[in-house]
All heavy atoms as TSV, in Angstrom:
chain	resi	resn	atom	element	x	y	z
A	1	MET	N	N	158.029	114.058	102.315
A	1	MET	CA	C	157.766	114.763	103.542
A	1	MET	C	C	156.301	114.594	103.908
A	1	MET	O	O	155.445	114.611	103.045
A	1	MET	CB	C	158.100	116.244	103.395
A	1	MET	CG	C	159.583	116.503	103.332
A	1	MET	SD	S	160.117	118.229	103.413
A	1	MET	CE	C	158.757	119.196	102.939
A	2	PHE	N	N	156.047	114.455	105.207
A	2	PHE	CA	C	154.663	114.338	105.651
A	2	PHE	C	C	154.310	115.366	106.723
A	2	PHE	O	O	153.144	115.505	107.083
A	2	PHE	CB	C	154.354	112.922	106.163
A	2	PHE	CG	C	155.172	112.477	107.347
A	2	PHE	CD1	C	154.787	112.791	108.630
A	2	PHE	CD2	C	156.318	111.725	107.160
A	2	PHE	CE1	C	155.526	112.373	109.727
A	2	PHE	CE2	C	157.063	111.295	108.237
A	2	PHE	CZ	C	156.671	111.631	109.524
A	3	MET	N	N	155.317	116.116	107.223
A	3	MET	CA	C	155.024	117.105	108.259
A	3	MET	C	C	156.127	118.160	108.243
A	3	MET	O	O	157.286	117.858	107.973
A	3	MET	CB	C	154.960	116.415	109.629
A	3	MET	CG	C	154.561	117.312	110.760
A	3	MET	SD	S	154.117	116.416	112.296
A	3	MET	CE	C	155.607	115.533	112.688
A	4	GLU	N	N	155.725	119.416	108.528
A	4	GLU	CA	C	156.696	120.496	108.596
A	4	GLU	C	C	156.372	121.375	109.791
A	4	GLU	O	O	155.207	121.662	110.067
A	4	GLU	CB	C	156.655	121.314	107.305
A	4	GLU	CG	C	157.754	122.340	107.214
A	4	GLU	CD	C	157.864	122.911	105.826
A	4	GLU	OE1	O	156.913	123.577	105.374
A	4	GLU	OE2	O	158.908	122.689	105.196
A	5	GLU	N	N	157.395	121.794	110.507
A	5	GLU	CA	C	157.238	122.692	111.645
A	5	GLU	C	C	156.682	124.015	111.133
A	5	GLU	O	O	156.949	124.403	109.991
A	5	GLU	CB	C	158.622	122.854	112.308
A	5	GLU	CG	C	158.633	123.643	113.582
A	5	GLU	CD	C	158.998	125.099	113.351
A	5	GLU	OE1	O	159.551	125.439	112.294
A	5	GLU	OE2	O	158.685	125.908	114.234
A	6	ASN	N	N	155.914	124.733	111.939
A	6	ASN	CA	C	155.152	125.887	111.446
A	6	ASN	C	C	156.006	127.032	110.924
A	6	ASN	O	O	155.517	127.863	110.173
A	6	ASN	CB	C	154.174	126.395	112.516
A	6	ASN	CG	C	154.865	127.101	113.664
A	6	ASN	OD1	O	156.017	126.841	113.976
A	6	ASN	ND2	N	154.142	127.978	114.324
A	7	GLN	N	N	157.285	127.107	111.280
A	7	GLN	CA	C	158.152	128.161	110.754
A	7	GLN	C	C	159.134	127.600	109.715
A	7	GLN	O	O	160.106	128.258	109.357
A	7	GLN	CB	C	158.902	128.842	111.889
A	7	GLN	CG	C	157.967	129.568	112.829
A	7	GLN	CD	C	158.687	130.165	114.027
A	7	GLN	OE1	O	159.826	129.838	114.329
A	7	GLN	NE2	N	158.004	131.060	114.720
A	8	SER	N	N	158.881	126.385	109.266
A	8	SER	CA	C	159.696	125.703	108.243
A	8	SER	C	C	161.144	125.485	108.664
A	8	SER	O	O	162.027	125.404	107.820
A	8	SER	CB	C	159.650	126.461	106.921
A	8	SER	OG	O	158.328	126.519	106.447
A	9	VAL	N	N	161.382	125.379	109.966
A	9	VAL	CA	C	162.738	125.130	110.454
A	9	VAL	C	C	163.084	123.653	110.318
A	9	VAL	O	O	164.213	123.294	110.008
A	9	VAL	CB	C	162.880	125.590	111.921
A	9	VAL	CG1	C	164.239	125.235	112.492
A	9	VAL	CG2	C	162.632	127.090	112.024
A	10	VAL	N	N	162.094	122.787	110.544
A	10	VAL	CA	C	162.304	121.341	110.531
A	10	VAL	C	C	161.200	120.681	109.710
A	10	VAL	O	O	160.051	121.111	109.749
A	10	VAL	CB	C	162.287	120.770	111.971
A	10	VAL	CG1	C	162.443	119.270	111.982
A	10	VAL	CG2	C	163.366	121.412	112.815
A	11	SER	N	N	161.570	119.635	108.980
A	11	SER	CA	C	160.599	118.826	108.229
A	11	SER	C	C	160.798	117.367	108.605
A	11	SER	O	O	161.891	116.965	109.012
A	11	SER	CB	C	160.815	118.981	106.720
A	11	SER	OG	O	160.665	120.313	106.323
A	12	TRP	N	N	159.752	116.572	108.442
A	12	TRP	CA	C	159.828	115.136	108.687
A	12	TRP	C	C	159.373	114.400	107.445
A	12	TRP	O	O	158.479	114.860	106.731
A	12	TRP	CB	C	158.943	114.732	109.864
A	12	TRP	CG	C	159.444	115.214	111.177
A	12	TRP	CD1	C	160.262	114.535	112.043
A	12	TRP	CD2	C	159.164	116.454	111.815
A	12	TRP	NE1	N	160.519	115.297	113.150
A	12	TRP	CE2	C	159.854	116.493	113.031
A	12	TRP	CE3	C	158.416	117.568	111.446
A	12	TRP	CZ2	C	159.804	117.573	113.892
A	12	TRP	CZ3	C	158.365	118.650	112.306
A	12	TRP	CH2	C	159.054	118.642	113.526
A	13	GLY	N	N	159.977	113.267	107.197
A	13	GLY	CA	C	159.609	112.486	106.032
A	13	GLY	C	C	160.093	111.058	106.148
A	13	GLY	O	O	160.627	110.650	107.190
A	14	ILE	N	N	159.888	110.314	105.078
A	14	ILE	CA	C	160.394	108.944	104.970
A	14	ILE	C	C	161.084	108.823	103.608
A	14	ILE	O	O	160.733	109.531	102.671
A	14	ILE	CB	C	159.283	107.886	105.111
A	14	ILE	CG1	C	158.239	108.036	104.005
A	14	ILE	CG2	C	158.636	107.936	106.489
A	14	ILE	CD1	C	157.262	106.892	103.918
A	15	PRO	N	N	162.064	107.933	103.509
A	15	PRO	CA	C	162.700	107.718	102.202
A	15	PRO	C	C	161.699	107.142	101.200
A	15	PRO	O	O	160.793	106.392	101.574
A	15	PRO	CB	C	163.803	106.693	102.501
A	15	PRO	CG	C	164.012	106.744	103.980
A	15	PRO	CD	C	162.700	107.155	104.571
A	16	LEU	N	N	161.851	107.497	99.944
A	16	LEU	CA	C	160.957	106.985	98.903
A	16	LEU	C	C	160.912	105.465	98.909
A	16	LEU	O	O	159.864	104.874	98.686
A	16	LEU	CB	C	161.391	107.496	97.530
A	16	LEU	CG	C	161.121	108.966	97.247
A	16	LEU	CD1	C	161.722	109.360	95.903
A	16	LEU	CD2	C	159.639	109.258	97.276
A	17	MET	N	N	162.063	104.815	99.176
A	17	MET	CA	C	162.082	103.353	99.156
A	17	MET	C	C	161.271	102.747	100.315
A	17	MET	O	O	160.979	101.564	100.305
A	17	MET	CB	C	163.515	102.827	99.171
A	17	MET	CG	C	164.276	103.132	100.415
A	17	MET	SD	S	165.969	102.567	100.217
A	17	MET	CE	C	166.807	103.676	101.306
A	18	SER	N	N	160.875	103.568	101.296
A	18	SER	CA	C	160.085	103.074	102.428
A	18	SER	C	C	158.582	103.177	102.191
A	18	SER	O	O	157.801	102.686	103.000
A	18	SER	CB	C	160.437	103.852	103.699
A	18	SER	OG	O	161.774	103.635	104.062
A	19	ILE	N	N	158.183	103.843	101.115
A	19	ILE	CA	C	156.752	103.962	100.812
A	19	ILE	C	C	156.192	102.559	100.596
A	19	ILE	O	O	156.764	101.757	99.874
A	19	ILE	CB	C	156.510	104.846	99.580
A	19	ILE	CG1	C	156.883	106.279	99.926
A	19	ILE	CG2	C	155.055	104.761	99.111
A	19	ILE	CD1	C	156.800	107.246	98.765
A	20	GLY	N	N	155.111	102.265	101.242
A	20	GLY	CA	C	154.490	100.949	101.151
A	20	GLY	C	C	154.773	100.091	102.374
A	20	GLY	O	O	154.087	99.110	102.608
A	21	GLU	N	N	155.785	100.457	103.170
A	21	GLU	CA	C	156.036	99.739	104.418
A	21	GLU	C	C	154.906	100.052	105.395
A	21	GLU	O	O	154.324	101.134	105.350
A	21	GLU	CB	C	157.374	100.147	105.033
A	21	GLU	CG	C	158.571	99.691	104.255
A	21	GLU	CD	C	159.886	100.118	104.902
A	21	GLU	OE1	O	159.873	100.562	106.079
A	21	GLU	OE2	O	160.916	100.023	104.221
A	22	GLU	N	N	154.640	99.133	106.295
A	22	GLU	CA	C	153.524	99.309	107.221
A	22	GLU	C	C	153.706	100.526	108.132
A	22	GLU	O	O	152.794	101.317	108.314
A	22	GLU	CB	C	153.327	98.049	108.062
A	22	GLU	CG	C	152.069	98.115	108.893
A	22	GLU	CD	C	151.740	96.783	109.518
A	22	GLU	OE1	O	151.949	95.745	108.877
A	22	GLU	OE2	O	151.275	96.797	110.661
A	23	ASP	N	N	154.863	100.680	108.751
A	23	ASP	CA	C	155.120	101.821	109.641
A	23	ASP	C	C	156.613	102.139	109.581
A	23	ASP	O	O	157.366	101.785	110.487
A	23	ASP	CB	C	154.661	101.496	111.070
A	23	ASP	CG	C	154.611	102.722	111.973
A	23	ASP	OD1	O	154.663	103.865	111.465
A	23	ASP	OD2	O	154.534	102.534	113.197
A	24	PRO	N	N	157.044	102.844	108.529
A	24	PRO	CA	C	158.477	103.089	108.331
A	24	PRO	C	C	159.069	104.026	109.377
A	24	PRO	O	O	158.353	104.731	110.088
A	24	PRO	CB	C	158.533	103.727	106.951
A	24	PRO	CG	C	157.203	104.359	106.769
A	24	PRO	CD	C	156.233	103.476	107.501
A	25	THR	N	N	160.376	104.043	109.437
A	25	THR	CA	C	161.097	104.950	110.323
A	25	THR	C	C	160.951	106.385	109.819
A	25	THR	O	O	161.063	106.651	108.626
A	25	THR	CB	C	162.589	104.574	110.378
A	25	THR	OG1	O	162.704	103.252	110.893
A	25	THR	CG2	C	163.381	105.517	111.259
A	26	ALA	N	N	160.688	107.301	110.749
A	26	ALA	CA	C	160.575	108.721	110.415
A	26	ALA	C	C	161.963	109.358	110.435
A	26	ALA	O	O	162.816	108.989	111.245
A	26	ALA	CB	C	159.671	109.425	111.418
A	27	TRP	N	N	162.165	110.304	109.530
A	27	TRP	CA	C	163.411	111.051	109.451
A	27	TRP	C	C	163.119	112.532	109.591
A	27	TRP	O	O	162.071	113.015	109.185
A	27	TRP	CB	C	164.103	110.783	108.110
A	27	TRP	CG	C	164.679	109.400	108.042
A	27	TRP	CD1	C	163.989	108.228	107.905
A	27	TRP	CD2	C	166.038	109.040	108.149
A	27	TRP	NE1	N	164.839	107.162	107.912
A	27	TRP	CE2	C	166.123	107.636	108.053
A	27	TRP	CE3	C	167.219	109.772	108.301
A	27	TRP	CZ2	C	167.334	106.954	108.124
A	27	TRP	CZ3	C	168.413	109.083	108.361
A	27	TRP	CH2	C	168.459	107.698	108.271
A	28	GLN	N	N	164.069	113.267	110.197
A	28	GLN	CA	C	163.928	114.704	110.417
A	28	GLN	C	C	164.995	115.442	109.608
A	28	GLN	O	O	166.142	115.004	109.543
A	28	GLN	CB	C	164.120	115.020	111.899
A	28	GLN	CG	C	164.008	116.487	112.224
A	28	GLN	CD	C	164.435	116.787	113.642
A	28	GLN	OE1	O	165.420	117.478	113.839
A	28	GLN	NE2	N	163.707	116.267	114.619
A	29	ARG	N	N	164.603	116.558	109.035
A	29	ARG	CA	C	165.539	117.389	108.286
A	29	ARG	C	C	165.542	118.787	108.879
A	29	ARG	O	O	164.500	119.420	109.039
A	29	ARG	CB	C	165.105	117.465	106.824
A	29	ARG	CG	C	165.982	118.396	105.992
A	29	ARG	CD	C	165.534	118.407	104.566
A	29	ARG	NE	N	164.352	119.270	104.424
A	29	ARG	CZ	C	163.736	119.482	103.270
A	29	ARG	NH1	N	164.138	118.878	102.174
A	29	ARG	NH2	N	162.688	120.277	103.223
A	30	ASN	N	N	166.732	119.278	109.235
A	30	ASN	CA	C	166.898	120.659	109.641
A	30	ASN	C	C	166.980	121.464	108.354
A	30	ASN	O	O	167.796	121.178	107.497
A	30	ASN	CB	C	168.181	120.802	110.461
A	30	ASN	CG	C	168.390	122.195	110.986
A	30	ASN	OD1	O	167.838	123.156	110.470
A	30	ASN	ND2	N	169.199	122.311	112.017
A	31	ASN	N	N	166.136	122.477	108.188
A	31	ASN	CA	C	166.042	123.193	106.921
A	31	ASN	C	C	166.998	124.371	106.787
A	31	ASN	O	O	166.853	125.193	105.899
A	31	ASN	CB	C	164.603	123.657	106.699
A	31	ASN	CG	C	163.683	122.485	106.489
A	31	ASN	OD1	O	164.066	121.474	105.901
A	31	ASN	ND2	N	162.462	122.592	106.970
A	32	THR	N	N	167.993	124.464	107.680
A	32	THR	CA	C	169.019	125.492	107.526
A	32	THR	C	C	170.307	124.813	107.077
A	32	THR	O	O	170.601	123.697	107.497
A	32	THR	CB	C	169.255	126.251	108.853
A	32	THR	OG1	O	169.573	125.319	109.882
A	32	THR	CG2	C	168.036	127.047	109.263
A	33	PRO	N	N	171.065	125.465	106.212
A	33	PRO	CA	C	172.283	124.837	105.684
A	33	PRO	C	C	173.277	124.513	106.797
A	33	PRO	O	O	173.396	125.288	107.747
A	33	PRO	CB	C	172.847	125.893	104.746
A	33	PRO	CG	C	171.673	126.749	104.371
A	33	PRO	CD	C	170.775	126.737	105.576
A	34	PRO	N	N	173.966	123.415	106.717
A	34	PRO	CA	C	173.830	122.387	105.690
A	34	PRO	C	C	172.630	121.482	105.993
A	34	PRO	O	O	172.484	120.982	107.106
A	34	PRO	CB	C	175.138	121.593	105.795
A	34	PRO	CG	C	175.536	121.731	107.234
A	34	PRO	CD	C	175.034	123.100	107.667
A	35	VAL	N	N	171.752	121.311	105.031
A	35	VAL	CA	C	170.544	120.506	105.195
A	35	VAL	C	C	170.935	119.032	105.248
A	35	VAL	O	O	171.625	118.544	104.362
A	35	VAL	CB	C	169.559	120.761	104.035
A	35	VAL	CG1	C	168.377	119.830	104.113
A	35	VAL	CG2	C	169.111	122.216	104.048
A	36	GLN	N	N	170.533	118.365	106.325
A	36	GLN	CA	C	170.825	116.940	106.492
A	36	GLN	C	C	169.619	116.250	107.091
A	36	GLN	O	O	168.859	116.848	107.856
A	36	GLN	CB	C	172.024	116.728	107.414
A	36	GLN	CG	C	173.322	117.268	106.861
A	36	GLN	CD	C	174.480	117.033	107.814
A	36	GLN	OE1	O	174.305	116.661	108.963
A	36	GLN	NE2	N	175.682	117.263	107.328
A	37	TRP	N	N	169.457	114.984	106.737
A	37	TRP	CA	C	168.391	114.155	107.302
A	37	TRP	C	C	168.957	113.306	108.431
A	37	TRP	O	O	170.067	112.793	108.325
A	37	TRP	CB	C	167.803	113.237	106.235
A	37	TRP	CG	C	166.937	113.938	105.249
A	37	TRP	CD1	C	167.322	114.432	104.038
A	37	TRP	CD2	C	165.543	114.221	105.375
A	37	TRP	NE1	N	166.259	115.013	103.399
A	37	TRP	CE2	C	165.142	114.892	104.202
A	37	TRP	CE3	C	164.592	113.979	106.358
A	37	TRP	CZ2	C	163.838	115.318	103.989
A	37	TRP	CZ3	C	163.300	114.411	106.146
A	37	TRP	CH2	C	162.929	115.064	104.981
A	38	PHE	N	N	168.188	113.163	109.526
A	38	PHE	CA	C	168.573	112.342	110.667
A	38	PHE	C	C	167.407	111.442	111.046
A	38	PHE	O	O	166.263	111.896	111.066
A	38	PHE	CB	C	168.921	113.220	111.883
A	38	PHE	CG	C	170.065	114.150	111.630
A	38	PHE	CD1	C	169.844	115.446	111.195
A	38	PHE	CD2	C	171.369	113.722	111.814
A	38	PHE	CE1	C	170.890	116.318	110.953
A	38	PHE	CE2	C	172.433	114.584	111.579
A	38	PHE	CZ	C	172.191	115.876	111.150
A	39	SER	N	N	167.707	110.203	111.376
A	39	SER	CA	C	166.662	109.283	111.812
A	39	SER	C	C	166.086	109.746	113.141
A	39	SER	O	O	166.822	110.134	114.051
A	39	SER	CB	C	167.228	107.871	111.971
A	39	SER	OG	O	166.253	107.017	112.539
A	40	GLU	N	N	164.772	109.697	113.263
A	40	GLU	CA	C	164.114	109.996	114.541
A	40	GLU	C	C	164.223	108.800	115.487
A	40	GLU	O	O	163.896	108.912	116.660
A	40	GLU	CB	C	162.632	110.321	114.319
A	40	GLU	CG	C	162.375	111.708	113.823
A	40	GLU	CD	C	162.508	112.757	114.910
A	40	GLU	OE1	O	162.631	112.433	116.103
A	40	GLU	OE2	O	162.490	113.943	114.548
A	41	GLU	N	N	164.645	107.658	114.938
A	41	GLU	CA	C	164.719	106.407	115.693
A	41	GLU	C	C	163.359	106.029	116.284
A	41	GLU	O	O	163.265	105.451	117.354
A	41	GLU	CB	C	165.820	106.472	116.748
A	41	GLU	CG	C	167.185	106.685	116.124
A	41	GLU	CD	C	168.329	106.696	117.104
A	41	GLU	OE1	O	168.113	106.417	118.303
A	41	GLU	OE2	O	169.446	106.994	116.663
A	42	LYS	N	N	162.318	106.439	115.549
A	42	LYS	CA	C	160.928	106.106	115.861
A	42	LYS	C	C	160.224	105.856	114.534
A	42	LYS	O	O	160.582	106.436	113.515
A	42	LYS	CB	C	160.196	107.260	116.551
A	42	LYS	CG	C	160.658	107.595	117.922
A	42	LYS	CD	C	159.810	108.730	118.468
A	42	LYS	CE	C	160.050	108.880	119.925
A	42	LYS	NZ	N	160.672	110.007	120.415
A	43	SER	N	N	159.195	105.050	114.596
A	43	SER	CA	C	158.372	104.878	113.398
A	43	SER	C	C	157.528	106.142	113.205
A	43	SER	O	O	157.454	106.997	114.100
A	43	SER	CB	C	157.455	103.666	113.569
A	43	SER	OG	O	156.475	103.924	114.566
A	44	VAL	N	N	156.900	106.257	112.048
A	44	VAL	CA	C	156.027	107.411	111.789
A	44	VAL	C	C	154.933	107.480	112.857
A	44	VAL	O	O	154.684	108.540	113.437
A	44	VAL	CB	C	155.426	107.345	110.371
A	44	VAL	CG1	C	154.346	108.391	110.191
A	44	VAL	CG2	C	156.512	107.506	109.321
A	45	LEU	N	N	154.297	106.348	113.140
A	45	LEU	CA	C	153.250	106.339	114.164
A	45	LEU	C	C	153.821	106.714	115.531
A	45	LEU	O	O	153.228	107.500	116.272
A	45	LEU	CB	C	152.572	104.965	114.228
A	45	LEU	CG	C	151.443	104.827	115.239
A	45	LEU	CD1	C	150.342	105.853	114.996
A	45	LEU	CD2	C	150.875	103.421	115.209
A	46	GLY	N	N	154.986	106.191	115.871
A	46	GLY	CA	C	155.623	106.523	117.148
A	46	GLY	C	C	155.926	108.004	117.257
A	46	GLY	O	O	155.748	108.616	118.319
A	47	LEU	N	N	156.379	108.614	116.157
A	47	LEU	CA	C	156.654	110.047	116.151
A	47	LEU	C	C	155.372	110.849	116.346
A	47	LEU	O	O	155.335	111.791	117.136
A	47	LEU	CB	C	157.328	110.461	114.848
A	47	LEU	CG	C	157.530	111.960	114.665
A	47	LEU	CD1	C	158.544	112.499	115.665
A	47	LEU	CD2	C	157.949	112.283	113.245
A	48	LEU	N	N	154.319	110.483	115.635
A	48	LEU	CA	C	153.059	111.220	115.743
A	48	LEU	C	C	152.467	111.106	117.143
A	48	LEU	O	O	151.939	112.089	117.681
A	48	LEU	CB	C	152.069	110.734	114.683
A	48	LEU	CG	C	152.487	111.029	113.242
A	48	LEU	CD1	C	151.487	110.403	112.262
A	48	LEU	CD2	C	152.644	112.514	112.987
A	49	VAL	N	N	152.570	109.946	117.766
A	49	VAL	CA	C	152.091	109.780	119.145
A	49	VAL	C	C	152.920	110.645	120.087
A	49	VAL	O	O	152.384	111.323	120.971
A	49	VAL	CB	C	152.117	108.293	119.568
A	49	VAL	CG1	C	151.910	108.143	121.069
A	49	VAL	CG2	C	151.071	107.506	118.794
A	50	ALA	N	N	154.243	110.662	119.900
A	50	ALA	CA	C	155.114	111.488	120.748
A	50	ALA	C	C	154.789	112.975	120.573
A	50	ALA	O	O	154.767	113.725	121.561
A	50	ALA	CB	C	156.578	111.215	120.416
A	51	MET	N	N	154.525	113.402	119.334
A	51	MET	CA	C	154.163	114.804	119.096
A	51	MET	C	C	152.830	115.132	119.768
A	51	MET	O	O	152.674	116.205	120.355
A	51	MET	CB	C	154.081	115.085	117.595
A	51	MET	CG	C	155.408	114.983	116.880
A	51	MET	SD	S	156.531	116.276	117.343
A	51	MET	CE	C	156.275	117.396	116.009
A	52	TRP	N	N	151.864	114.215	119.660
A	52	TRP	CA	C	150.559	114.419	120.305
A	52	TRP	C	C	150.749	114.591	121.811
A	52	TRP	O	O	150.215	115.520	122.414
A	52	TRP	CB	C	149.642	113.234	120.010
A	52	TRP	CG	C	148.286	113.399	120.620
A	52	TRP	CD1	C	147.910	113.042	121.876
A	52	TRP	CD2	C	147.136	113.986	120.009
A	52	TRP	NE1	N	146.594	113.365	122.092
A	52	TRP	CE2	C	146.097	113.954	120.967
A	52	TRP	CE3	C	146.898	114.530	118.758
A	52	TRP	CZ2	C	144.834	114.436	120.680
A	52	TRP	CZ3	C	145.625	115.020	118.496
A	52	TRP	CH2	C	144.619	114.971	119.446
A	53	ASP	N	N	151.527	113.690	122.425
A	53	ASP	CA	C	151.772	113.770	123.870
A	53	ASP	C	C	152.443	115.090	124.239
A	53	ASP	O	O	152.133	115.684	125.278
A	53	ASP	CB	C	152.619	112.592	124.344
A	53	ASP	CG	C	151.856	111.278	124.341
A	53	ASP	OD1	O	150.604	111.300	124.307
A	53	ASP	OD2	O	152.512	110.223	124.362
A	54	TRP	N	N	153.373	115.552	123.400
A	54	TRP	CA	C	154.067	116.816	123.658
A	54	TRP	C	C	153.075	117.973	123.616
A	54	TRP	O	O	153.097	118.864	124.467
A	54	TRP	CB	C	155.173	116.988	122.624
A	54	TRP	CG	C	156.015	118.201	122.795
A	54	TRP	CD1	C	156.713	118.585	123.908
A	54	TRP	CD2	C	156.255	119.214	121.815
A	54	TRP	NE1	N	157.380	119.768	123.675
A	54	TRP	CE2	C	157.117	120.170	122.392
A	54	TRP	CE3	C	155.841	119.389	120.498
A	54	TRP	CZ2	C	157.561	121.302	121.698
A	54	TRP	CZ3	C	156.292	120.511	119.810
A	54	TRP	CH2	C	157.136	121.444	120.419
A	55	TYR	N	N	152.170	117.970	122.641
A	55	TYR	CA	C	151.148	119.015	122.558
A	55	TYR	C	C	150.218	118.980	123.767
A	55	TYR	O	O	149.800	120.027	124.261
A	55	TYR	CB	C	150.333	118.892	121.274
A	55	TYR	CG	C	151.045	119.305	120.011
A	55	TYR	CD1	C	150.486	119.050	118.771
A	55	TYR	CD2	C	152.267	119.959	120.035
A	55	TYR	CE1	C	151.133	119.427	117.592
A	55	TYR	CE2	C	152.925	120.338	118.876
A	55	TYR	CZ	C	152.344	120.075	117.662
A	55	TYR	OH	O	152.977	120.448	116.516
A	56	VAL	N	N	149.888	117.796	124.232
A	56	VAL	CA	C	149.055	117.671	125.444
A	56	VAL	C	C	149.798	118.244	126.640
A	56	VAL	O	O	149.238	119.006	127.433
A	56	VAL	CB	C	148.653	116.194	125.677
A	56	VAL	CG1	C	148.037	116.019	127.060
A	56	VAL	CG2	C	147.684	115.725	124.599
A	57	ASP	N	N	151.093	117.898	126.772
A	57	ASP	CA	C	151.890	118.418	127.886
A	57	ASP	C	C	151.982	119.940	127.863
A	57	ASP	O	O	152.012	120.584	128.904
A	57	ASP	CB	C	153.299	117.822	127.868
A	57	ASP	CG	C	153.329	116.351	128.247
A	57	ASP	OD1	O	152.326	115.845	128.799
A	57	ASP	OD2	O	154.367	115.698	127.973
A	58	LEU	N	N	152.024	120.530	126.660
A	58	LEU	CA	C	152.081	121.984	126.529
A	58	LEU	C	C	150.727	122.647	126.775
A	58	LEU	O	O	150.635	123.857	126.910
A	58	LEU	CB	C	152.565	122.371	125.130
A	58	LEU	CG	C	154.023	122.082	124.801
A	58	LEU	CD1	C	154.308	122.381	123.331
A	58	LEU	CD2	C	154.948	122.893	125.692
A	59	GLY	N	N	149.640	121.842	126.801
A	59	GLY	CA	C	148.307	122.376	126.998
A	59	GLY	C	C	147.631	122.818	125.711
A	59	GLY	O	O	146.579	123.451	125.752
A	60	ILE	N	N	148.250	122.509	124.560
A	60	ILE	CA	C	147.677	122.895	123.275
A	60	ILE	C	C	146.498	121.990	122.927
A	60	ILE	O	O	145.503	122.439	122.365
A	60	ILE	CB	C	148.751	122.834	122.169
A	60	ILE	CG1	C	149.847	123.855	122.469
A	60	ILE	CG2	C	148.154	123.058	120.782
A	60	ILE	CD1	C	151.086	123.714	121.619
A	61	LEU	N	N	146.612	120.735	123.252
A	61	LEU	CA	C	145.555	119.750	122.999
A	61	LEU	C	C	145.194	119.075	124.322
A	61	LEU	O	O	145.950	119.125	125.277
A	61	LEU	CB	C	146.039	118.683	122.016
A	61	LEU	CG	C	146.440	119.174	120.623
A	61	LEU	CD1	C	147.061	118.031	119.848
A	61	LEU	CD2	C	145.216	119.695	119.883
A	62	THR	N	N	144.046	118.445	124.344
A	62	THR	CA	C	143.658	117.670	125.517
A	62	THR	C	C	143.601	116.197	125.151
A	62	THR	O	O	143.296	115.840	124.013
A	62	THR	CB	C	142.283	118.118	126.047
A	62	THR	OG1	O	141.330	117.973	125.019
A	62	THR	CG2	C	142.322	119.553	126.514
A	63	LYS	N	N	143.919	115.373	126.123
A	63	LYS	CA	C	143.858	113.922	125.900
A	63	LYS	C	C	142.414	113.463	125.864
A	63	LYS	O	O	141.558	114.010	126.542
A	63	LYS	CB	C	144.587	113.174	127.020
A	63	LYS	CG	C	146.010	112.886	126.724
A	63	LYS	CD	C	146.490	111.769	127.646
A	63	LYS	CE	C	147.957	111.618	127.538
A	63	LYS	NZ	N	148.413	110.695	126.564
A	64	PHE	N	N	142.169	112.463	125.041
A	64	PHE	CA	C	140.846	111.857	125.029
A	64	PHE	C	C	140.719	110.958	126.246
A	64	PHE	O	O	141.683	110.373	126.689
A	64	PHE	CB	C	140.649	111.008	123.747
A	64	PHE	CG	C	140.570	111.859	122.510
A	64	PHE	CD1	C	141.609	111.872	121.594
A	64	PHE	CD2	C	139.470	112.650	122.248
A	64	PHE	CE1	C	141.546	112.636	120.438
A	64	PHE	CE2	C	139.383	113.428	121.118
A	64	PHE	CZ	C	140.432	113.408	120.202
A	65	PRO	N	N	139.515	110.836	126.778
A	65	PRO	CA	C	139.329	109.974	127.968
A	65	PRO	C	C	139.629	108.524	127.666
A	65	PRO	O	O	139.676	108.060	126.617
A	65	PRO	CB	C	137.868	110.159	128.318
A	65	PRO	CG	C	137.225	110.924	127.219
A	65	PRO	CD	C	138.308	111.438	126.337
């Protein structure tokens, strides 16, 4: 796991076999039973950029010039 939602409802991670890949696919886990992992269909970098953009849209962060 590399990221967790602030109320621990959702976590994100990569499979152990993907460690060492340049930009592996990110997976999401819903932390309420039944716990299952689902592909984000984005790379880790793609997910982090999408999260950043979402925070900017919400007004939590500002975009760099």
